[in-house]
Structure formats: structure tokens, C-alpha cells
NUTORKE-937100 format. One record per residue (C-alpha): chain; x, y, z; residue number from 0. Coordinates in Angstrom, 3 decimals, m for minus. Layout:
BEGIN
+------+----------+----------+----------+-----+
: unit :       xx :       yy :       zz : pos :
+------+----------+----------+----------+-----+
:    A :        X :        Y :        Z : NUM :
...
+------+----------+----------+----------+-----+
This chain:
BEGIN
+------+----------+----------+----------+-----+
: unit :       xx :       yy :       zz : pos :
+------+----------+----------+----------+-----+
:    A :    0.000 :    0.000 :    0.000 :   0 :
:    A :    0.982 :    3.622 :   m0.558 :   1 :
:    A :    1.925 :    6.100 :    2.146 :   2 :
:    A :   m0.247 :    9.184 :    1.517 :   3 :
:    A :    2.377 :   11.702 :    2.625 :   4 :
:    A :    5.041 :   10.222 :    0.339 :   5 :
:    A :    2.597 :   10.021 :   m2.565 :   6 :
:    A :    1.554 :   13.640 :   m2.156 :   7 :
:    A :    5.200 :   14.731 :   m2.068 :   8 :
:    A :    5.886 :   12.965 :   m5.370 :   9 :
:    A :    2.768 :   14.449 :   m6.961 :  10 :
:    A :    4.023 :   17.907 :   m6.074 :  11 :
:    A :    7.422 :   17.072 :   m7.567 :  12 :
:    A :    5.541 :   16.390 :  m10.808 :  13 :
:    A :    3.799 :   19.790 :  m10.664 :  14 :
:    A :    0.496 :   18.329 :   m9.504 :  15 :
:    A :   m0.391 :   20.605 :   m6.617 :  16 :
:    A :   m4.059 :   21.477 :   m7.101 :  17 :
:    A :   m6.812 :   19.217 :   m5.738 :  18 :
:    A :  m10.573 :   19.681 :   m5.803 :  19 :
:    A :  m13.521 :   17.377 :   m5.255 :  20 :
:    A :  m15.915 :   15.392 :   m3.102 :  21 :
:    A :  m14.315 :   12.819 :   m0.769 :  22 :
:    A :  m14.580 :    9.052 :   m0.896 :  23 :
:    A :  m13.689 :    6.522 :    1.795 :  24 :
:    A :  m11.542 :    4.621 :   m0.733 :  25 :
:    A :   m8.812 :    7.255 :   m0.453 :  26 :
:    A :   m9.772 :    9.089 :    2.750 :  27 :
:    A :   m6.186 :    8.904 :    4.037 :  28 :
:    A :   m4.949 :   10.855 :    1.019 :  29 :
:    A :   m7.653 :   13.511 :    1.447 :  30 :
:    A :   m6.698 :   13.887 :    5.113 :  31 :
:    A :   m3.093 :   14.448 :    4.069 :  32 :
:    A :   m4.096 :   16.951 :    1.375 :  33 :
:    A :   m6.264 :   18.857 :    3.863 :  34 :
:    A :   m3.413 :   19.502 :    6.288 :  35 :
:    A :   m0.747 :   20.326 :    3.691 :  36 :
:    A :   m0.429 :   24.108 :    3.329 :  37 :
:    A :    1.989 :   23.843 :    0.386 :  38 :
:    A :   m0.699 :   22.740 :   m2.051 :  39 :
:    A :   m4.000 :   24.230 :   m3.175 :  40 :
:    A :   m7.100 :   22.351 :   m2.058 :  41 :
:    A :  m10.740 :   23.187 :   m2.789 :  42 :
:    A :  m13.695 :   21.465 :   m1.117 :  43 :
:    A :  m16.428 :   21.497 :   m3.758 :  44 :
:    A :  m20.172 :   21.340 :   m3.151 :  45 :
:    A :  m20.650 :   18.723 :   m5.893 :  46 :
:    A :  m18.708 :   17.002 :   m8.647 :  47 :
:    A :  m19.861 :   19.347 :  m11.436 :  48 :
:    A :  m18.540 :   22.287 :   m9.463 :  49 :
:    A :  m15.280 :   20.421 :   m8.895 :  50 :
:    A :  m14.803 :   19.998 :  m12.655 :  51 :
:    A :  m15.546 :   23.701 :  m13.137 :  52 :
:    A :  m13.031 :   24.757 :  m10.491 :  53 :
:    A :  m10.375 :   22.531 :  m12.035 :  54 :
:    A :  m11.188 :   24.086 :  m15.415 :  55 :
:    A :  m10.733 :   27.557 :  m13.986 :  56 :
:    A :   m7.388 :   26.520 :  m12.531 :  57 :
:    A :   m6.198 :   25.294 :  m15.919 :  58 :
:    A :   m7.440 :   28.401 :  m17.723 :  59 :
:    A :   m5.695 :   30.695 :  m15.220 :  60 :
:    A :   m2.396 :   28.822 :  m14.816 :  61 :
:    A :   m2.004 :   26.435 :  m17.742 :  62 :
:    A :   m1.460 :   23.644 :  m15.211 :  63 :
:    A :   m3.414 :   20.409 :  m14.760 :  64 :
:    A :   m5.389 :   19.822 :  m11.579 :  65 :
:    A :   m6.621 :   16.637 :   m9.933 :  66 :
:    A :  m10.404 :   16.317 :   m9.567 :  67 :
:    A :  m11.312 :   13.631 :   m7.023 :  68 :
:    A :  m14.619 :   11.860 :   m6.407 :  69 :
:    A :  m16.341 :    8.559 :   m5.667 :  70 :
:    A :  m17.391 :    6.768 :   m8.854 :  71 :
:    A :  m21.008 :    7.667 :   m8.038 :  72 :
:    A :  m19.997 :   11.195 :   m9.020 :  73 :
:    A :  m19.001 :   10.042 :  m12.491 :  74 :
:    A :  m22.633 :   10.136 :  m13.548 :  75 :
:    A :  m22.889 :   13.721 :  m12.361 :  76 :
:    A :  m19.957 :   14.979 :  m14.440 :  77 :
:    A :  m21.147 :   13.616 :  m17.792 :  78 :
:    A :  m22.432 :   17.082 :  m18.703 :  79 :
:    A :  m19.259 :   19.120 :  m17.982 :  80 :
:    A :  m17.085 :   16.396 :  m19.527 :  81 :
:    A :  m19.032 :   16.493 :  m22.781 :  82 :
:    A :  m19.965 :   20.183 :  m22.947 :  83 :
:    A :  m17.032 :   21.932 :  m21.236 :  84 :
:    A :  m13.850 :   19.826 :  m21.215 :  85 :
:    A :  m14.568 :   18.074 :  m24.514 :  86 :
:    A :  m12.099 :   18.470 :  m27.390 :  87 :
:    A :  m15.051 :   19.658 :  m29.503 :  88 :
:    A :  m15.697 :   22.518 :  m27.075 :  89 :
:    A :  m12.916 :   24.063 :  m24.898 :  90 :
:    A :  m10.474 :   21.139 :  m24.692 :  91 :
:    A :   m9.581 :   21.510 :  m21.012 :  92 :
:    A :   m7.437 :   18.820 :  m19.330 :  93 :
:    A :   m7.836 :   17.430 :  m15.813 :  94 :
:    A :   m6.933 :   14.185 :  m14.050 :  95 :
:    A :   m9.941 :   12.431 :  m12.525 :  96 :
:    A :   m9.146 :   10.561 :   m9.300 :  97 :
:    A :  m12.035 :    8.114 :   m8.892 :  98 :
:    A :  m12.752 :    5.837 :   m5.932 :  99 :
:    A :  m13.778 :    2.379 :   m7.135 : 100 :
:    A :  m16.915 :    1.395 :   m5.230 : 101 :
:    A :  m19.042 :   m1.584 :   m6.230 : 102 :
:    A :  m16.224 :   m3.432 :   m7.968 : 103 :
:    A :  m17.662 :   m6.643 :   m9.468 : 104 :
:    A :  m16.864 :   m9.623 :   m7.276 : 105 :
:    A :  m16.333 :   m7.532 :   m4.125 : 106 :
:    A :  m18.866 :   m7.008 :   m1.349 : 107 :
:    A :  m20.252 :   m3.475 :   m1.242 : 108 :
:    A :  m23.478 :   m1.628 :   m0.544 : 109 :
:    A :  m26.330 :   m1.916 :   m3.099 : 110 :
:    A :  m26.158 :    1.733 :   m4.171 : 111 :
:    A :  m22.641 :    1.157 :   m5.538 : 112 :
:    A :  m23.230 :   m2.033 :   m7.510 : 113 :
:    A :  m24.526 :   m0.644 :  m10.789 : 114 :
:    A :  m21.934 :    2.122 :  m11.092 : 115 :
:    A :  m19.199 :   m0.337 :  m10.178 : 116 :
:    A :  m20.387 :   m2.603 :  m12.965 : 117 :
:    A :  m20.650 :    0.075 :  m15.682 : 118 :
:    A :  m17.895 :    2.524 :  m14.642 : 119 :
:    A :  m15.224 :    1.416 :  m17.110 : 120 :
:    A :  m17.708 :    1.227 :  m19.984 : 121 :
:    A :  m18.965 :    4.685 :  m19.103 : 122 :
:    A :  m15.418 :    6.059 :  m19.158 : 123 :
:    A :  m14.912 :    4.381 :  m22.530 : 124 :
:    A :  m18.110 :    5.949 :  m23.883 : 125 :
:    A :  m16.978 :    9.339 :  m22.569 : 126 :
:    A :  m13.647 :    8.774 :  m24.344 : 127 :
:    A :  m11.752 :    9.224 :  m21.073 : 128 :
:    A :   m8.498 :    7.184 :  m20.977 : 129 :
:    A :   m8.082 :    5.481 :  m17.585 : 130 :
:    A :   m5.833 :    3.209 :  m15.581 : 131 :
:    A :   m6.056 :    1.497 :  m12.194 : 132 :
:    A :   m3.688 :    3.202 :   m9.761 : 133 :
:    A :   m1.042 :    0.642 :   m8.708 : 134 :
:    A :   m0.644 :   m0.034 :   m4.977 : 135 :
:    A :    3.127 :    0.443 :   m4.999 : 136 :
:    A :    4.277 :    4.065 :   m4.944 : 137 :
:    A :    6.912 :    4.030 :   m7.708 : 138 :
:    A :    4.598 :    2.213 :  m10.104 : 139 :
:    A :    1.753 :    4.540 :   m9.119 : 140 :
:    A :    3.777 :    7.671 :   m9.864 : 141 :
:    A :    4.754 :    6.352 :  m13.278 : 142 :
:    A :    1.079 :    5.803 :  m14.088 : 143 :
:    A :    0.219 :    9.281 :  m12.795 : 144 :
:    A :    2.904 :   10.813 :  m15.008 : 145 :
:    A :    1.577 :    8.872 :  m17.995 : 146 :
:    A :   m2.015 :   10.000 :  m17.418 : 147 :
:    A :   m0.865 :   13.591 :  m16.927 : 148 :
:    A :    0.959 :   13.524 :  m20.259 : 149 :
:    A :   m2.053 :   12.036 :  m22.031 : 150 :
:    A :   m4.282 :   14.773 :  m20.546 : 151 :
:    A :   m1.808 :   17.417 :  m21.707 : 152 :
:    A :   m1.490 :   15.950 :  m25.206 : 153 :
:    A :   m5.218 :   15.426 :  m25.766 : 154 :
:    A :   m6.509 :   18.497 :  m23.944 : 155 :
:    A :   m9.123 :   16.419 :  m22.140 : 156 :
:    A :   m9.702 :   14.383 :  m19.015 : 157 :
:    A :   m7.875 :   11.209 :  m18.025 : 158 :
:    A :   m8.741 :    9.038 :  m15.044 : 159 :
:    A :   m6.976 :    7.167 :  m12.259 : 160 :
:    A :   m9.198 :    4.528 :  m10.644 : 161 :
:    A :   m8.423 :    3.963 :   m6.965 : 162 :
:    A :   m9.302 :    0.587 :   m5.493 : 163 :
:    A :   m9.819 :   m0.197 :   m1.812 : 164 :
:    A :   m6.659 :   m0.685 :    0.274 : 165 :
:    A :   m4.501 :    1.357 :   m2.079 : 166 :
:    A :   m3.416 :    3.767 :    0.665 : 167 :
:    A :   m2.023 :    2.907 :    4.092 : 168 :
:    A :   m4.434 :    3.217 :    6.992 : 169 :
:    A :   m3.673 :    5.354 :    9.997 : 170 :
:    A :   m5.532 :    6.405 :   13.106 : 171 :
:    A :   m6.806 :    9.954 :   13.176 : 172 :
:    A :   m6.553 :   11.910 :   16.393 : 173 :
:    A :   m9.750 :   13.885 :   16.733 : 174 :
:    A :  m10.653 :   16.306 :   19.484 : 175 :
:    A :  m13.764 :   15.480 :   21.463 : 176 :
:    A :  m16.719 :   17.774 :   20.841 : 177 :
:    A :  m18.323 :   17.879 :   24.253 : 178 :
:    A :  m20.432 :   20.944 :   23.447 : 179 :
:    A :  m22.335 :   19.340 :   20.573 : 180 :
:    A :  m25.235 :   16.919 :   20.415 : 181 :
:    A :  m25.031 :   13.255 :   19.434 : 182 :
:    A :  m26.914 :   12.581 :   16.175 : 183 :
:    A :  m28.197 :    9.147 :   17.131 : 184 :
:    A :  m29.635 :   10.423 :   20.412 : 185 :
:    A :  m31.174 :   13.380 :   18.609 : 186 :
:    A :  m32.832 :   11.029 :   16.111 : 187 :
:    A :  m34.291 :    9.060 :   19.013 : 188 :
:    A :  m35.632 :   12.279 :   20.533 : 189 :
:    A :  m37.194 :   13.406 :   17.255 : 190 :
:    A :  m38.906 :   10.054 :   16.728 : 191 :
:    A :  m40.539 :   10.283 :   20.161 : 192 :
:    A :  m41.946 :   13.687 :   19.166 : 193 :
:    A :  m43.408 :   12.676 :   15.789 : 194 :
:    A :  m46.988 :   11.564 :   15.272 : 195 :
:    A :  m47.623 :    7.865 :   14.774 : 196 :
:    A :  m48.503 :    8.495 :   11.113 : 197 :
:    A :  m45.617 :   10.908 :   10.427 : 198 :
:    A :  m43.444 :   10.085 :    7.421 : 199 :
:    A :  m39.630 :   10.244 :    7.544 : 200 :
:    A :  m37.251 :   10.425 :    4.572 : 201 :
:    A :  m33.579 :   10.275 :    5.568 : 202 :
:    A :  m30.359 :   11.090 :    3.752 : 203 :
:    A :  m27.633 :    8.670 :    2.731 : 204 :
:    A :  m24.992 :    7.446 :    5.172 : 205 :
:    A :  m24.961 :    7.071 :    8.909 : 206 :
:    A :  m28.158 :    9.079 :    9.448 : 207 :
:    A :  m30.240 :    6.395 :    7.721 : 208 :
:    A :  m28.351 :    3.622 :    9.515 : 209 :
:    A :  m29.028 :    5.223 :   12.897 : 210 :
:    A :  m32.676 :    5.801 :   12.042 : 211 :
:    A :  m33.089 :    2.145 :   11.075 : 212 :
:    A :  m31.539 :    0.969 :   14.350 : 213 :
:    A :  m33.675 :    3.435 :   16.284 : 214 :
:    A :  m36.801 :    1.781 :   14.883 : 215 :
:    A :  m35.476 :   m1.681 :   15.724 : 216 :
:    A :  m34.627 :   m0.654 :   19.310 : 217 :
:    A :  m38.191 :    0.661 :   19.711 : 218 :
:    A :  m39.632 :   m2.614 :   18.359 : 219 :
:    A :  m41.146 :   m0.707 :   15.444 : 220 :
:    A :  m41.412 :   m1.852 :   11.841 : 221 :
:    A :  m38.869 :    0.195 :    9.822 : 222 :
:    A :  m41.044 :    2.033 :    7.285 : 223 :
:    A :  m39.000 :    5.188 :    6.787 : 224 :
:    A :  m37.542 :    5.876 :    3.328 : 225 :
:    A :  m33.779 :    5.389 :    3.664 : 226 :
:    A :  m32.040 :    7.164 :    0.780 : 227 :
:    A :  m29.034 :    4.834 :    0.750 : 228 :
:    A :  m27.421 :    6.547 :   m2.288 : 229 :
:    A :  m28.198 :    9.670 :   m4.339 : 230 :
:    A :  m26.482 :   12.079 :   m1.966 : 231 :
:    A :  m28.369 :   15.361 :   m1.664 : 232 :
:    A :  m31.628 :   14.031 :   m3.131 : 233 :
:    A :  m33.569 :   13.183 :    0.039 : 234 :
:    A :  m34.989 :   16.705 :    0.450 : 235 :
:    A :  m36.504 :   16.674 :   m3.058 : 236 :
:    A :  m37.924 :   13.178 :   m2.499 : 237 :
:    A :  m39.497 :   14.313 :    0.773 : 238 :
:    A :  m40.751 :   17.540 :   m0.819 : 239 :
:    A :  m42.798 :   15.816 :   m3.506 : 240 :
:    A :  m44.197 :   13.328 :   m0.994 : 241 :
:    A :  m45.281 :   16.298 :    1.117 : 242 :
:    A :  m46.983 :   17.832 :   m1.915 : 243 :
:    A :  m48.813 :   14.594 :   m2.755 : 244 :
:    A :  m49.761 :   13.773 :    0.853 : 245 :
:    A :  m50.750 :   17.160 :    2.373 : 246 :
:    A :  m52.546 :   15.548 :    5.319 : 247 :
:    A :  m49.425 :   13.772 :    6.561 : 248 :
:    A :  m46.529 :   15.321 :    8.471 : 249 :
:    A :  m43.341 :   14.827 :    6.432 : 250 :
:    A :  m39.881 :   14.941 :    8.034 : 251 :
:    A :  m36.693 :   15.078 :    5.998 : 252 :
:    A :  m33.510 :   14.086 :    7.863 : 253 :
:    A :  m30.690 :   15.799 :    5.978 : 254 :
:    A :  m26.933 :   16.372 :    6.366 : 255 :
:    A :  m24.794 :   19.460 :    5.836 : 256 :
:    A :  m22.744 :   17.977 :    2.984 : 257 :
:    A :  m25.851 :   16.601 :    1.277 : 258 :
:    A :  m27.761 :   19.885 :    1.653 : 259 :
:    A :  m24.855 :   21.859 :    0.184 : 260 :
:    A :  m24.544 :   19.417 :   m2.719 : 261 :
:    A :  m28.128 :   20.100 :   m3.857 : 262 :
:    A :  m28.709 :   23.530 :   m2.301 : 263 :
:    A :  m30.968 :   24.572 :   m5.157 : 264 :
:    A :  m33.693 :   22.371 :   m3.640 : 265 :
:    A :  m34.074 :   24.958 :   m0.867 : 266 :
:    A :  m35.527 :   27.332 :   m3.468 : 267 :
:    A :  m37.972 :   24.730 :   m4.776 : 268 :
:    A :  m39.158 :   23.910 :   m1.250 : 269 :
:    A :  m39.551 :   27.607 :   m0.432 : 270 :
:    A :  m41.410 :   28.247 :   m3.682 : 271 :
:    A :  m43.888 :   25.386 :   m3.270 : 272 :
:    A :  m44.306 :   26.004 :    0.486 : 273 :
:    A :  m45.731 :   22.665 :    1.670 : 274 :
:    A :  m47.220 :   23.355 :    5.104 : 275 :
:    A :  m46.489 :   19.789 :    6.255 : 276 :
:    A :  m42.733 :   19.815 :    5.461 : 277 :
:    A :  m40.266 :   19.577 :    8.391 : 278 :
:    A :  m36.643 :   19.817 :    7.259 : 279 :
:    A :  m34.219 :   18.551 :    9.929 : 280 :
:    A :  m30.578 :   19.274 :    9.071 : 281 :
:    A :  m27.809 :   17.535 :   11.041 : 282 :
:    A :  m24.698 :   19.703 :   10.770 : 283 :
:    A :  m21.302 :   18.356 :   11.890 : 284 :
:    A :  m19.229 :   20.245 :    9.301 : 285 :
:    A :  m18.093 :   16.986 :    7.724 : 286 :
:    A :  m18.689 :   14.195 :    5.243 : 287 :
:    A :  m19.129 :   11.696 :    8.041 : 288 :
:    A :  m19.632 :    8.490 :    6.077 : 289 :
:    A :  m16.520 :    8.859 :    3.926 : 290 :
:    A :  m14.114 :    9.462 :    6.807 : 291 :
:    A :  m15.125 :   12.755 :    8.407 : 292 :
:    A :  m13.525 :   15.052 :    5.837 : 293 :
:    A :  m14.451 :   18.703 :    6.295 : 294 :
:    A :  m17.436 :   20.206 :    4.486 : 295 :
:    A :  m17.989 :   23.930 :    3.875 : 296 :
:    A :  m20.877 :   24.243 :    6.320 : 297 :
:    A :  m18.879 :   26.301 :    8.828 : 298 :
:    A :  m19.180 :   29.252 :    6.442 : 299 :
:    A :  m22.820 :   28.617 :    5.486 : 300 :
:    A :  m25.830 :   30.149 :    7.241 : 301 :
:    A :  m28.546 :   27.613 :    6.440 : 302 :
:    A :  m31.002 :   29.626 :    8.519 : 303 :
:    A :  m30.730 :   32.747 :    6.350 : 304 :
:    A :  m30.591 :   30.749 :    3.112 : 305 :
:    A :  m33.801 :   28.868 :    3.907 : 306 :
:    A :  m35.699 :   31.988 :    4.973 : 307 :
:    A :  m34.509 :   33.875 :    1.876 : 308 :
:    A :  m35.696 :   30.895 :   m0.204 : 309 :
:    A :  m39.224 :   31.063 :    1.203 : 310 :
:    A :  m39.231 :   28.823 :    4.295 : 311 :
:    A :  m41.599 :   30.073 :    6.976 : 312 :
:    A :  m39.330 :   29.294 :    9.933 : 313 :
:    A :  m35.722 :   28.329 :   10.642 : 314 :
:    A :  m33.683 :   27.908 :   13.813 : 315 :
:    A :  m30.237 :   26.720 :   14.904 : 316 :
:    A :  m30.183 :   24.207 :   17.768 : 317 :
:    A :  m27.192 :   23.825 :   20.091 : 318 :
:    A :  m28.501 :   21.937 :   23.143 : 319 :
:    A :  m31.193 :   19.508 :   24.301 : 320 :
:    A :  m33.441 :   22.166 :   25.828 : 321 :
:    A :  m33.523 :   24.087 :   22.549 : 322 :
:    A :  m34.127 :   20.840 :   20.673 : 323 :
:    A :  m37.170 :   19.799 :   22.705 : 324 :
:    A :  m38.646 :   23.277 :   22.549 : 325 :
:    A :  m38.117 :   23.509 :   18.795 : 326 :
:    A :  m39.621 :   20.074 :   18.087 : 327 :
:    A :  m42.758 :   21.094 :   19.949 : 328 :
:    A :  m42.814 :   24.496 :   18.254 : 329 :
:    A :  m42.591 :   23.352 :   14.632 : 330 :
:    A :  m45.641 :   21.130 :   15.077 : 331 :
:    A :  m47.699 :   24.324 :   15.576 : 332 :
:    A :  m46.257 :   26.228 :   12.579 : 333 :
:    A :  m47.161 :   25.960 :    8.918 : 334 :
:    A :  m44.128 :   24.816 :    6.970 : 335 :
:    A :  m41.798 :   24.526 :    5.362 : 336 :
:    A :  m39.627 :   24.737 :    8.472 : 337 :
:    A :  m35.893 :   24.140 :    8.891 : 338 :
:    A :  m34.269 :   22.943 :   12.102 : 339 :
:    A :  m30.455 :   23.027 :   12.000 : 340 :
:    A :  m28.935 :   20.827 :   14.708 : 341 :
:    A :  m25.219 :   21.143 :   15.476 : 342 :
:    A :  m23.949 :   17.607 :   16.144 : 343 :
:    A :  m20.697 :   15.790 :   16.855 : 344 :
:    A :  m18.744 :   14.009 :   14.161 : 345 :
:    A :  m18.703 :   10.237 :   14.029 : 346 :
:    A :  m20.909 :    7.391 :   15.162 : 347 :
:    A :  m20.572 :    4.392 :   17.451 : 348 :
:    A :  m18.181 :    1.740 :   16.157 : 349 :
:    A :  m20.772 :   m1.053 :   16.237 : 350 :
:    A :  m23.365 :    0.829 :   14.173 : 351 :
:    A :  m25.006 :   m1.659 :   11.843 : 352 :
:    A :  m26.619 :   m1.348 :    8.437 : 353 :
:    A :  m30.246 :   m1.910 :    7.413 : 354 :
:    A :  m30.997 :   m5.623 :    7.314 : 355 :
:    A :  m33.673 :   m5.295 :    4.641 : 356 :
:    A :  m32.955 :   m4.584 :    0.972 : 357 :
:    A :  m33.704 :   m1.224 :   m0.675 : 358 :
:    A :  m36.637 :   m2.840 :   m2.511 : 359 :
:    A :  m38.046 :   m4.181 :    0.779 : 360 :
:    A :  m37.544 :   m0.738 :    2.317 : 361 :
:    A :  m39.405 :    0.910 :   m0.571 : 362 :
:    A :  m42.331 :   m1.520 :   m0.376 : 363 :
:    A :  m42.686 :   m1.110 :    3.413 : 364 :
:    A :  m42.540 :    2.667 :    2.981 : 365 :
:    A :  m45.222 :    2.695 :    0.274 : 366 :
:    A :  m47.517 :    0.447 :    2.322 : 367 :
:    A :  m47.131 :    2.734 :    5.340 : 368 :
:    A :  m47.640 :    5.851 :    3.234 : 369 :
:    A :  m51.006 :    4.596 :    2.013 : 370 :
+------+----------+----------+----------+-----+
């Protein structure tokens, strides 16, 4: 396996010192190293399309090639800028895609990664993006990086490095305890006790949905919430349309800061349609928790002002349990859409499980409950 610090040093020696993207657990050690290195330029993007655009701006301004990193789920998102911005038929802008390989055929992974894992290489072929698997030995890896950089330079287009699991050495992160913030799992339990028996919950991808599922099991309740296991950022739009179609039911959307930022335009759609039964709960820990706790941009975002400017009827930041209980009681008396931003700690318990039913079973149970 590759030592991230050594790899980053060699990338810089090859004039690769600009990184932008959305993190993936496949190479979380490298992203951690990039984040604390003040000798390189690093941009945390809101989504993969923006990452491609930032990398394009870097190339236009400097003539240099940047590295645009993402999970392979993001490959579907960048089809448009690849074909209509970077393409040799348009502006011919080079970048190196650094893609985490989730859902590799023959390897165990979560269901939301299986299809992209199966079609990723074919999709890259169809997009005319040359690619190679990044070797797991540093000298071989650097030679491949240099080759892909030269191809990008010669063709004026994107090339790709596919990063498999266990490519980079693991190490233990030392994180400071956040004693002043709330625990997401306990907050979810509190919210569930405050909802009506016929309330509907749609939750975002990652640990939020896993904790919600286990909360239902611990309460001896049938899990009928919609767990958005993939499609990061899409849970709020899913919940919005359900709220529009089922105006007599109370709809809760459990969202995350990274997911909300990724699809922030949905705030304007929610505010425009103004469903009175829509309760937007946003868990904010300033990180992409499920991919390794990499930093998001939420520390410079005022979700409260954004939601109110978008047309929400009410928004409030929550910092402690007293505020939480008061707010949960309050929003039940207010016409929505409402936004409750809850500042929470990073991380989850080490023995947190995953839903034991399949996504199809989850969907069917949700539909039956919704009726």
C-alpha cells in the first residue's frame, strides 16, 4: 500500500499541486493528508460538477493540470461538464480524474454502488476518457500518474486514475472530542418520540439512515422510513414531492450538511412550493461523516438565512437539548416549510449496523405505510 504523505510529495514534484472534489472513503487517508498540507492548493467542492468547473478555472488561469477527485457515483454527475465543457469539440480543457472504485464486481459493497461499479469502465470508454487502475506500490503509481498527466496534456481532455480499496495505508486519526455538541443518534431518538404515529420520515444517505433504522429496531417498530441509501443530496426533493402529494401527513426530511450543500438549489424549490407539512431537519457536523469525516464547507454557510430567503416560513439553529425539545414542539404548531439546524458531533458508534432489509423491501414497506 501507498503512504499518503510520500505520494503527495511525489505528486508535487511532478507539478500536480491542485486538488478539488468530493471525498470518498476509498482514499480518505490521502484527502486527510491533502487537507493539512499548506503547500498545495485544495478546494472542497459542493458537488462534482462544481469540482470539474473549479479545475477548469485553474487550468485556464495557470495552464497547469489539476486533480479532480470523487467517488465513482460522481461520475454520472460529471457527464455534462465532460461532454460540454472539457470536450475536445468545445474548450479542450485537461484534468486528471481521481475516482474511488466502489461496487467493484466480485467484491462485497453496498447496493447503491453495484450498478456504477459494474458500468464505470464502460462509461469512461463511452466518454472517451483514458483510464488506468492506480497501482498499490508508490513508484509504479507515480509512473502511471505521469503517464495520465501527459495524455491529458497531449489530448486536452480528461484522463482518469481509478483507486481501489486498500490502495493507501491506513492510519488512526486523532480527533478532538466535541463535548459541546449533540449526538446525532440520540437526537434522532428524541425526534422520533416527538413525531406523530402516522408521520413520514425520509432520511439522507450514510450514517443518518443507519441510525434511524436501528432506532426503529430498538423501539420494536417496523422500519417504514424511506432510507435514501445513495443519491447524496436528493432526500430533500424526495421528501418535498411526498409532502406535496400527501398534504394531510406530516413529512420529516432528515438531511446532512454535505448533502444539503450538494443540492442547495432544492431549498428554493421547497420555499417556492411552500408545503405546510414539510419539516426539514438538518444535522450539521461540518463533515462528510460516512466517507471518513472530511471537512465540508458548512462552517461558512448560514442555512437559517438561506432557507428563509428561499421562502421557508421558519428556521432555527439548535445547540442543546433544551432548545431541541422546545423547537420540536414548536414546529408542530407552525405551517411549513420549516428548517431545524442541529449542530452535532462528528462520528458514530463503532458497532453501528446497516439496514438488514434490501432497498426494494424498504421501498415496499414505505409505500404500504404511506397509504
